[in-house]
C-alpha positions, -999 to 999 in steps of 0.1 A, spaced: -212 -587 356 -180 -592 382 -189 -632 385 -190 -634 346 -156 -619 345 -144 -643 372 -158 -671 354 -141 -662 322 -106 -656 339 -109 -693 355 -115 -708 321 -82 -693 310 -64 -708 341 -60 -741 356 -43 -748 389 -39 -781 407 -49 -787 441 -18 -802 452 17 -804 436 32 -840 437 70 -842 447 79 -847 409 63 -815 398 76 -780 399 46 -762 386 12 -753 402 -9 -750 369 -10 -730 335 -24 -697 324 -36 -688 291 -30 -651 290 -53 -627 266 -23 -605 257 15 -603 255 13 -568 275 19 -580 311 2 -553 328 -30 -558 306 -32 -595 313 -24 -596 349 -52 -581 366 -74 -608 356 -51 -633 368 -46 -620 400 -83 -616 407 -87 -652 398 -60 -665 423 -67 -642 452 -85 -672 469 -52 -690 467 -24 -664 476 -43 -635 491 -31 -601 481 -5 -603 458 29 -584 466 49 -595 434 48 -614 401 78 -627 384 80 -637 350 104 -649 322 118 -621 304 111 -630 269 76 -634 253 61 -602 269 63 -568 260 85 -544 282 68 -539 316 76 -512 343 89 -525 376 57 -520 394 19 -519 388 -12 -506 405 -39 -533 413 -73 -527 430 -76 -495 448 -43 -491 466 -23 -522 461 12 -519 442 24 -550 428 60 -555 420 71 -570 386 104 -588 387 119 -605 354 142 -631 355 164 -654 330 159 -691 326 161 -718 299 128 -729 312 94 -729 291 78 -694 299 62 -689 332 50 -667 360 53 -666 397 25 -650 417 38 -642 452 14 -632 480 21 -609 506 21 -640 531 47 -654 511 22 -682 496 31 -686 458 19 -702 427 41 -710 397 22 -713 362 32 -723 330 21 -697 302 4 -707 272 12 -681 246 -17 -657 239 -15 -667 201 -20 -703 208 -51 -716 191 -81 -720 211 -84 -759 208 -47 -765 217 -46 -740 246 -77 -758 264 -61 -792 257 -28 -779 275 -51 -764 304 -69 -796 305 -36 -816 311 -29 -802 344 -42 -826 371 -73 -817 388 -65 -830 424 -85 -818 455 -70 -788 477 -55 -804 508 -75 -798 540 -46 -782 555 -37 -755 532 -7 -741 548 22 -744 524 57 -752 534 76 -719 544 98 -705 520 134 -706 523 147 -674 534 182 -676 521 201 -691 490 218 -715 512 186 -726 525 172 -730 490 202 -752 480 200 -774 513 162 -778 506 167 -790 469 196 -812 480 177 -830 507 150 -835 482 171 -851 458 183 -874 486 217 -883 471 238 -874 504 264 -865 476 289 -836 488 295 -830 451 262 -829 438 252 -806 470 283 -783 459 265 -782 422 233 -774 434 245 -745 455 266 -733 428 235 -732 403 216 -711 432 242 -687 439 247 -682 399 205 -677 397 206 -654 425 233 -628 409 207 -617 385 184 -603 414 212 -584 429 193 -553 421 158 -565 433 140 -542 454 126 -568 476 152 -595 486 129 -617 504 114 -627 472 149 -635 459 150 -673 473 115 -681 460 126 -673 425 160 -689 428 142 -720 440 121 -721 412 148 -715 384 171 -742 400 143 -768 406 134 -765 369 171 -768 358 173 -802 382 138 -815 367 152 -806 329 184 -826 337 165 -855 351 144 -857 323 172 -853 298 192 -884 315 161 -906 314 158 -898 276 194 -905 270 193 -941 291 161 -950 273 177 -946 238 
């Protein structure tokens, strides 16, 4: 029965084996419910091999029914639930106790099955690298800003300052977060999405 449940969960989840530099999500998830605490246990079981025991799940705070700040999972584990504000499409970030994390686009539970499966199938199916150690997560908002600026490679002090400003603004919504070590991961996700969206909008404008 447990194997059947796992197989069912995996059909509603697609994770790419490795993320390209141009990408900022690791896959997509089609939950069964808008009630986060009802939907998460199935997801956490399905990603255990990738992130290990889960310490926290961050989620964009619209599209879900109200959730408590934590939930029980398994026999003893407590998972923190952290909401955040962003202009990006709905997403969740599953953060393991070891710092490994997955960013997943959320397909609305109300999505037609055929369309949902098409969206899941659109996630590239790449092999998992032999060395599965992820890059160390930045430990501060300033480190996040430097990492994102270096990735852009513009060597433009004004652009670097703009990215730092975005990071500092994003971090303010987590001032009351109970576990501050998660904040750089969330800030990087929010600002990286903003950078990708800006790049996409500029490319679209230049092609018109």
